[in-house]
N, C-alpha and C positions, 0 to 999 in steps of 0.2 A: 505492499500499501504505499502510496507516493506521500510526501510530506503534505503537501496541500488538501489532499483526500483527507489525512488525519485531523487537520485543522478544521475542515469543513464539518467532521464528524464530532469533533468536540464542541464546536460552536452550536451546532443543531442538538446536541444533547445537553448544552448548558441552558438553551431556550427551551427546552422540553423541560427540566428542572423547574427554571423560572415559572413557566407556564402553571406548573402543579403546586407551587409553593403557596399562593393564595390558597388553595383548596384544602390544603393541609394547615392552614391558619396561620402559617409562616410569612414573614416580609423578607426574609433573606433564603438564600440556598442553603441546604443542610451539606456541610462538607463530606460528612460520612457517606452520603447518598451521592454525592459526585464521585468519591473514591470507589464506591461499588459500581457505579456506572462505568467508571473508566475499565475497572477491572473486568468487567463484561464485555470489553471492545475486542474485536479480532486481534488476532496476533500481529506483531509488527512482521516486515520482511525478514529481520534479523533473526527473530525467534522460528520463523517458519523455515528459513534457510538452515538453522541447526536442525530443527526436526527431519528436515530432508536428509540431511547428513548423516543424522543418527540411523536413519533407513537404510541409506545407500552404502554407508561405510562397511559393513559387514558383508554386503554383496561384492564391493570392490576388491576387498581383500580376500574373500573366497575366490574370485577371479583370477587374481595375481597369484595366490597360492596354486590353483590349478594350471596355469601358464607355467610355473615355475615346477612343478612336478612333470609337466609334459616335456619341458625343455632338458630335465635331467634324464627322463626315460630316453627322449630322443639321442642325446648324447650317449647314454650307455648301448643303445641298440647300433648306434654308427661305430661305436668300437666293436662291439661284437660282431657286426658285418666284416669290419677291416681286418679281424683275426680271422674269421672264416676264409677270406677270400686270400689272404697271403698264406695263411697255414695250408688250405686247401690247393694252394698252387704248388706250394713246395712239396706236397705228399703227392700230389698228381704227376710233379715233374720227375721226383723219384719213382715212382712207378713205370712210368714211360722210359726212364733211363734203364730200369731194370728189366724190362720187356726187350730193348734193345740189344742189351748187353748178352741176354739169353740166347737172341738169335745171332749174334755176331757181327752186329752192325758197329761200324766204326763210328765213334762220337767223339768231338771235341770236348774232352772233360773240362778244359779250363774255362772255357766259355760257357758249358752248362754250370760250371761252379759258382761263376760270377752271377748267373740268374738265382742258383740257389741261394747265395748269399745275401741277394738283395731281397728275395722272398722273405728269409730267416730274418733280416735286418727290418722288414716291414711288421713281422710280429714282435719283434723287441719294440719297435716304435709304439705299437698298439700298448704294450705292458706299461711304457715310459707315459703315454699319454693318460692310461687309467689311472697310474697313481698321481699324476699332475691334477686329474679330476678328482682325486680323494682330498688331495691338498686345497683344490678351489674350495669344497664344500667345508671343510676344516677350518680354513680362515674365515669363509663368510659366518659360519656358525659361531665364532669367536670374536666377530667384530672387525677384523683386520680386511677393511674393503678393499684396500690398494694392493695388498696381498693376494686377496682372493681374484681380482681382476688380472694381475699379472699372472697368476697359475693357469687361469681359466685361457689367457691368450698362449700359454705354453702347453696345454693340453689340445688346444684348437690345431695350432701349428705342428706340433708332434703329429696329430692325426691325420692331418692333411699329407705330412712326409710318408705316412704309412700308404695312403692311396698312392703317392708318387711313386714310392717302393714297386707296389703292385705293377703298375704299368710300366715301369723300368724293367722290373723282373720279365714279364710278359714278352717285352720287345726282346730281352737278350736271351729268353728263351727261344723265340722264334728265329732270331740271328743265328744262335748256335746249331739249331736242327736243322735250318734251311740252309746256311750258306757256309 
């Protein structure tokens, strides 16, 4: 309610009280009656805003909490995916090499070894990224916001390195087996 509206409402109320004063045998306005009438006025914008905030705040908090949980789950799922990708590639490469060796096919071991090393490094990067993810949560829970942000950056960066390792390992595997 705007200030002008409140003033107009107050003036109208005073006029009503002034009109009923003679009926009550009074020549003046009763201050108690005026206070009761003012208390019955609708809430001001500030108190309405506070009531609205009290209603919305728990909902907003719940929304932020669910977004936080979803972010944690997405990070965990991403790391699991990278682990399966790099670990699976290393196992597939070993199985393929075992099959080639049993057939007596010539394979450049140094080139395949580089690919294997890259896949294993990708698995190692997932481990480091998981540790950094843990430290992100530990720092965040203890109120060390700067350390949590830094640790989160490390976790994401090393997770990206794991993804890069997968693609590099795949390219090295292809190059070793084809050329």
